[in-house]
C-alpha positions in Angstrom: 5.1 -40.5 54.8 6.8 -37.7 56.9 3.9 -36.0 58.8 5.6 -32.7 58.5 5.3 -33.1 54.7 1.4 -33.3 54.7 0.9 -29.4 54.4 3.1 -29.2 51.5 1.5 -32.3 49.8 -2.1 -30.7 50.2 -0.9 -27.5 49.0 0.8 -29.2 46.0 -2.3 -31.1 45.1 -4.4 -27.8 45.0 -2.1 -26.3 42.6 -1.8 -29.3 40.4 -4.1 -29.6 37.5 -5.0 -32.6 35.4 -7.1 -32.9 32.3 -8.8 -36.5 31.6 -9.9 -36.7 27.9 -12.8 -39.3 27.7 -15.8 -39.8 30.0 -16.1 -43.7 29.9 -15.4 -46.0 32.8 -11.6 -45.5 32.5 -11.8 -41.7 32.3 -14.1 -41.4 35.3 -12.1 -43.6 37.5 -9.0 -41.7 36.6 -10.7 -38.5 37.3 -11.9 -39.8 40.6 -8.4 -41.0 41.8 -6.8 -37.6 41.1 -9.8 -35.5 42.5 -10.1 -37.3 45.8 -6.6 -36.1 46.7 -7.5 -32.5 45.9 -6.0 -32.3 42.5 -8.2 -29.9 40.2 -9.5 -32.1 37.4 -11.3 -31.2 34.1 -12.9 -34.1 32.3 -13.8 -33.8 28.6 -16.4 -36.0 26.9 -17.2 -35.6 23.2 -20.7 -37.3 23.7 -23.6 -35.8 25.4 -23.4 -38.2 28.3 -20.8 -40.1 30.5 -20.1 -44.0 30.6 -18.9 -44.9 27.2 -19.7 -48.4 26.4 -21.8 -48.5 29.7 -24.9 -47.2 28.2 -28.6 -47.5 28.7 -31.7 -46.5 27.0 -35.4 -46.0 27.9 -37.3 -48.9 26.1 -40.8 -49.9 26.9 -40.8 -47.5 30.0 -37.7 -49.1 31.4 -34.1 -48.1 31.7 -32.2 -51.0 29.9 -28.6 -51.6 29.5 -27.7 -51.5 25.8 -24.1 -52.5 25.8 -21.9 -53.7 28.7 -24.4 -55.1 31.3 -22.2 -56.8 34.0 -18.7 -57.4 35.3 -16.4 -60.1 36.3 -16.6 -60.7 40.2 -13.2 -60.6 41.8 -11.5 -58.9 44.7 -9.8 -55.6 43.7 -10.1 -52.1 42.5 -13.7 -52.6 41.1 -15.0 -54.3 44.3 -13.5 -51.5 46.4 -14.9 -48.9 44.3 -18.4 -50.2 44.3 -18.1 -50.3 48.1 -16.8 -46.7 48.0 -19.7 -45.5 46.0 -22.3 -47.2 48.4 -23.5 -49.7 45.7 -22.5 -53.0 47.4 -26.0 -53.8 48.5 -27.0 -53.1 44.8 -24.8 -56.0 43.4 -26.8 -58.8 41.7 -25.1 -61.9 40.8 -25.8 -63.9 37.6 -28.0 -66.9 37.3 -26.3 -70.0 36.0 -27.1 -70.4 32.3 -25.6 -72.4 29.4 -23.6 -71.1 26.5 -24.6 -72.3 23.1 -22.8 -72.3 19.7 -24.3 -72.0 16.2 -22.7 -73.3 12.9 -23.1 -76.0 10.3 -23.9 -78.5 13.0 -26.9 -76.6 14.0 -27.3 -74.8 17.5 -26.2 -76.8 20.4 -25.1 -76.1 24.1 -21.4 -76.3 25.1 -20.7 -78.8 27.7 -20.4 -77.4 31.3 -17.1 -79.2 31.6 -15.1 -76.9 29.2 -12.8 -73.9 29.3 -12.6 -71.4 26.4 -14.8 -74.0 24.6 -12.2 -76.8 25.1 -14.0 -80.0 26.4 -12.7 -82.0 29.2 -14.5 -85.1 27.8 -14.4 -85.4 24.0 -17.0 -88.0 24.2 -19.7 -86.0 26.1 -23.0 -86.1 24.4 -22.8 -82.4 24.0 -19.4 -82.4 22.5 -20.4 -85.2 19.9 -23.5 -83.2 18.9 -21.3 -80.3 17.8 -18.2 -82.1 16.2 -19.6 -85.5 15.5 -18.1 -88.9 16.2 -15.3 -88.4 13.9 -14.4 -85.1 15.7 -14.7 -86.7 19.0 -12.3 -89.5 18.0 -9.8 -87.1 16.8 -10.0 -85.0 19.9 -9.5 -88.4 21.8 -6.2 -88.8 20.2 -5.1 -86.0 22.5 -5.3 -88.5 25.3 -2.9 -90.9 23.6 0.0 -88.4 23.3 3.2 -89.1 25.3 2.6 -88.2 29.0 5.7 -86.1 29.3 4.7 -83.4 26.7 5.6 -79.9 28.0 2.9 -77.3 28.0 4.6 -74.3 26.2 2.3 -73.4 23.3 0.8 -70.0 23.8 -1.2 -69.5 20.7 -4.7 -70.9 21.5 -5.4 -71.8 18.0 -2.2 -73.8 17.5 -2.7 -75.6 20.8 -6.2 -76.7 20.3 -5.8 -77.7 16.7 -2.5 -79.8 17.3 -4.0 -81.4 20.3 -7.6 -81.9 19.7 -8.3 -81.1 15.8 -9.9 -78.6 13.6 -13.5 -79.3 14.7 -13.0 -78.3 18.3 -11.1 -75.4 17.2 -13.6 -74.0 14.6 -16.8 -75.2 16.1 -16.3 -74.8 19.9 -13.4 -72.3 20.5 -13.7 -69.8 17.7 -17.3 -68.8 18.3 -16.3 -67.8 21.8 -13.2 -65.9 21.3 -14.7 -64.1 18.1 -18.1 -63.6 19.5 -17.1 -62.3 22.9 -13.9 -60.3 21.9 -13.9 -60.1 18.2 -10.6 -61.9 17.7 -9.8 -65.4 16.2 -8.3 -68.0 18.4 -4.9 -67.4 16.7 -4.8 -64.1 18.5 -5.4 -65.5 22.0 -2.6 -66.2 24.5 -3.4 -69.4 26.3 -1.2 -68.2 29.4 -3.2 -65.1 29.7 -6.8 -66.5 28.9 -6.6 -69.6 30.9 -3.9 -69.3 33.6 -2.5 -72.5 34.7 -3.6 -74.6 31.6 -0.3 -75.2 30.1 1.2 -76.2 33.6 -1.8 -78.6 33.9 -1.2 -80.0 30.4 2.5 -80.8 31.5 1.2 -82.6 34.6 -1.6 -84.4 32.9 -0.2 -85.0 29.4 -3.3 -84.1 27.5 -5.4 -80.9 26.8 -8.6 -82.5 27.8 -7.0 -83.8 31.1 -5.7 -80.4 31.8 -9.2 -78.8 31.2 -10.7 -81.2 33.6 -8.1 -80.4 36.3 -8.5 -76.7 35.9 -12.2 -76.5 36.1 -13.6 -74.6 39.1 -14.9 -76.1 42.1 -18.7 -76.6 42.4 -18.8 -74.0 45.1 -16.8 -71.4 43.4 -19.7 -68.9 43.3 -20.9 -66.9 40.5 -18.5 -65.3 38.2 -20.3 -62.3 37.0 -22.6 -59.8 38.5 -24.5 -56.5 37.7 -26.2 -53.7 39.6 -29.9 -53.5 40.5 -31.1 -51.1 38.1 -28.4 -51.7 35.5 -24.8 -50.8 35.1 -25.6 -47.1 34.4 -26.3 -46.8 38.1 -22.6 -47.3 38.4 -21.9 -44.4 36.0 -24.4 -42.3 37.7 -22.7 -42.8 41.1 -19.3 -42.0 39.6 -20.7 -38.8 38.0 -22.1 -37.7 41.3 -19.0 -38.3 43.1 -17.0 -36.3 40.7 -19.5 -33.5 41.0 -19.1 -33.7 44.8 -15.4 -33.3 44.4 -15.8 -30.2 42.1 -14.5 -31.9 38.9 -15.3 -29.7 36.0 -17.1 -32.1 33.7 -17.4 -30.8 30.1 -19.7 -33.1 28.0 -20.2 -32.5 24.2 -16.7 -31.2 24.2 -14.2 -32.8 21.9 -10.4 -32.4 22.4 -9.0 -31.7 19.2 -5.3 -31.4 20.2 -2.8 -31.9 23.0 0.6 -30.2 22.8 3.4 -30.3 25.2 4.7 -27.2 27.1 7.4 -26.5 29.4 5.1 -27.1 32.3 3.0 -29.8 31.1 0.3 -29.9 28.4 -1.9 -27.5 26.5 -5.2 -28.7 25.2 -7.4 -27.4 22.4 -11.1 -28.0 22.0 -13.4 -26.6 19.4 -14.4 -23.9 21.8 -11.3 -23.1 23.7 -7.6 -22.9 22.8 -4.7 -23.5 25.2 -6.2 -24.8 28.4 -2.9 -25.4 30.4 -2.5 -28.4 32.6 0.3 -30.2 34.4 -0.8 -33.7 33.2 -3.0 -35.3 30.9 -4.8 -38.7 30.9 -6.1 -39.8 27.6 -9.0 -42.3 28.1 -10.8 -42.5 24.7 -11.2 -45.3 22.3 -8.4 -46.1 20.1 -9.1 -43.9 17.1 -9.5 -40.7 18.9 -6.6 -41.6 21.2 -4.4 -42.1 18.1 -5.2 -38.7 16.7 -4.3 -36.9 19.9 -1.2 -39.0 20.5 0.6 -39.8 17.4 2.9 -36.7 17.7 3.9 -37.8 21.3 4.0 -41.6 21.6 6.2 -43.7 19.4 4.5 -46.9 17.8 1.3 -45.3 16.9 2.0 -44.9 13.3 1.1 -48.5 12.3 -2.6 -49.8 11.8 -5.3 -50.2 14.4 -4.8 -52.7 17.2 -8.6 -53.1 18.0 -11.1 -55.4 16.1 -13.8 -53.9 13.9 -16.6 -52.0 15.4 -20.0 -53.8 15.8 -23.6 -53.0 15.8 -25.7 -53.9 18.8 -29.4 -54.0 18.4 -31.3 -54.4 21.8 -34.8 -56.0 21.7 -37.4 -55.7 24.3 -39.8 -58.7 23.8 -43.1 -59.9 25.1 -42.1 -63.6 24.4 -43.5 -66.3 26.7 -41.4 -68.7 24.6 -38.2 -67.3 26.4 -39.5 -67.9 29.8 -37.7 -71.3 29.8 -34.5 -69.8 28.7 -34.3 -72.3 25.9 -30.7 -71.3 24.6 -29.1 -70.3 27.9 -27.6 -67.0 28.2 -26.2 -66.5 24.8 -25.6 -68.1 21.5 -22.2 -67.5 19.6 -21.9 -68.2 16.1 -19.1 -69.9 14.2 -17.6 -66.9 12.3 -19.3 -66.4 8.9 -22.0 -68.9 9.4 -24.9 -66.8 10.7 -26.4 -63.5 10.2 -25.3 -62.4 13.7 -22.0 -62.9 15.6 -23.8 -63.3 18.9 -27.3 -63.3 20.6 -27.4 -62.6 24.2 -30.6 -63.4 26.2 -29.8 -60.9 29.0 -32.9 -61.8 31.0 -31.6 -65.3 31.0 -28.5 -64.3 32.9 -30.0 -61.7 35.4 -32.9 -62.2 37.9 -36.2 -61.4 36.2 -39.5 -60.6 37.8 -42.3 -62.8 36.3 -44.2 -60.8 33.7 -41.4 -58.5 32.8 -40.5 -58.5 29.2 -37.3 -60.2 28.0 -34.3 -58.2 26.8 -32.3 -59.8 23.9 -29.1 -58.1 22.4 -27.9 -59.0 19.0 -24.4 -58.2 17.9 -23.5 -58.0 14.0 -20.7 -56.5 12.1 -21.1 -52.8 11.6 -23.1 -52.0 8.4 -24.4 -49.0 6.7 -28.0 -50.4 6.9 -30.7 -48.0 8.0 -32.0 -48.4 11.6 -35.1 -50.1 10.5 -33.4 -52.5 8.3 -30.5 -53.4 10.7 -33.3 -54.0 13.4 -35.2 -56.2 11.1 -32.2 -58.2 10.2 -31.1 -58.6 13.9 -34.7 -59.5 14.9 -34.8 -62.4 12.3 -31.2 -63.5 13.6 -32.3 -63.6 17.1 -35.4 -65.7 16.1 -33.3 -68.0 14.1 -30.5 -68.5 16.8 -33.0 -68.8 19.8 -35.1 -71.0 17.9 -38.3 -69.7 19.3 -41.1 -67.3 18.4 -40.1 -63.7 19.6 -43.7 -62.7 20.1 -44.2 -59.0 20.4 -41.4 -56.5 19.9 -42.1 -53.9 22.5 -39.0 -51.7 22.1 -35.7 -51.6 19.9 -32.4 -49.8 20.1 -29.5 -49.7 17.8 -25.9 -48.5 18.5 -22.5 -48.9 17.2 -19.8 -49.8 19.5 -15.9 -50.0 19.3 -14.4 -53.2 20.2 -11.0 -53.7 22.0 -8.5 -56.6 22.2 -9.0 -58.6 25.4 -6.0 -58.7 27.9 -5.3 -62.3 26.8 -4.5 -61.2 23.2 -1.2 -62.1 21.5 -0.3 -58.6 20.6 3.5 -57.6 20.9 2.4 -54.3 19.3 0.1 -53.4 22.0 2.4 -54.7 24.8 5.3 -52.4 23.5 2.8 -49.5 23.1 1.7 -49.8 26.6 5.2 -49.9 28.0 6.0 -46.8 26.0 2.9 -44.9 27.0 3.8 -45.5 30.7 7.2 -43.9 30.6 6.1 -40.4 30.7 5.1 -39.3 34.3 2.7 -36.4 32.8 1.0 -38.4 30.3 -1.5 -41.4 31.0 -3.2 -43.6 28.6 -6.1 -45.9 29.9 -9.0 -47.8 28.6 -9.8 -51.0 27.2 -7.8 -50.7 23.8 -4.5 -50.2 25.6 -4.8 -52.8 28.4 -7.8 -55.2 27.8 -11.6 -55.4 27.8 -13.9 -55.8 30.8 -15.1 -53.3 33.6 -13.1 -55.1 36.1 -9.9 -54.8 34.3 -10.4 -51.2 33.0 -11.3 -50.0 36.5 -8.0 -51.5 37.9 -5.8 -50.2 35.3 -7.4 -46.6 35.3 -6.7 -46.6 39.1 -3.2 -47.6 38.7 -2.4 -45.2 36.0 -4.0 -42.4 38.0 -1.8 -43.2 40.9 1.4 -43.1 38.7 0.4 -39.7 37.4 -0.7 -38.1 40.7 2.3 -39.4 42.6 4.6 -37.8 39.9 2.8 -34.6 40.6 2.9 -34.6 44.2 6.2 -36.2 45.0 9.8 -36.2 43.8 11.6 -39.4 42.8 13.1 -39.5 46.3 9.8 -39.4 48.1 9.9 -35.8 49.1 7.0 -33.7 48.3 7.1 -31.4 45.1 7.6 -27.6 45.7 4.6 -25.5 45.1 
């Protein structure tokens, strides 16, 4: 940058105004990236708190995560932001724990040597426990295929079924894709979900051989982490930083409309008409985003992209039988075979002080049951899938959460919509529904989009600062 342009750039930033609609992780990060350059930012959140799906509740005298409780460990935007917020010393890595699957075969652990539920050894005792001898022999046929097969199948379901059979697909792979992301394997892109697997298939000539070749080294380190005190610590730190940067944060304020103007955008809320801004970043879940953007963004006339909402019941338990982590960190059910989609034993994943209660989260399809009935159903499902006495229930919490497609989803509609959304230098669209799930990915995408918007406000296409 030409040093002589710096004063004009600073002046332009102070005159620019951006509205961020949505106070989840994506919205908070987008607001921060704009505000720290001096741009005036107004952030609107319809709920009475910030954080979106990063939420906590006071249960049994403790602040406990009741939705997203961790993040994927990777260098990049999230790691840099955690450091920027002074939270690096608060990072707590996950303990090693097994993943189990439930279905007609009972409840059993997946083999350690697997990717996306695909086993490296079809005759592993754990694999045979899930798919039986006949399923194991069918999966072994994969090894007898011609060695020059070129890995080019991107549909996860088609790849697994054709190579290793329906039992591997239905009993080992489907519980993970549906339980974690809410989508069947038919909607998962192999090249995005397991980078390098198709290339390894070409080299080895078998899917099981490709999995074996792609397994991480033993010293790869933990793949997930959280923050001491829970992920809401991250939201608190983001909110505090935005306050220091004088971001105008308006909770319990729903944006009901956005309209283009000659200079940018005008936003309407229930309490205010015609808030004029230079640019707007929409960071809500899919349904409210569609309501705001249908008049302005081609491709939103079709059906919803995101999977159905889910109910999540959090249980705080005095259950000594769980001390041994009998079913690992989570049990995922074959779709349609159990009263719950997933049961996550959170205190099997994160460090736990002896004597502290256990935390279990139960995910079910969204229902119209009253809270008491839904909690009773979820408690029964947790006992069934964890296979132990849950002891004394010391606290409960129920909430409904939206789901979004993972970044690995086979969704040409979303791909085209994302491209269309990023052609307007005064409109940003961020969040899991438009780019993929996971806090690590959401932070990176929100940072990139905010950079695109703020650059357009501050610079001409030729690299000169915009006039004030």
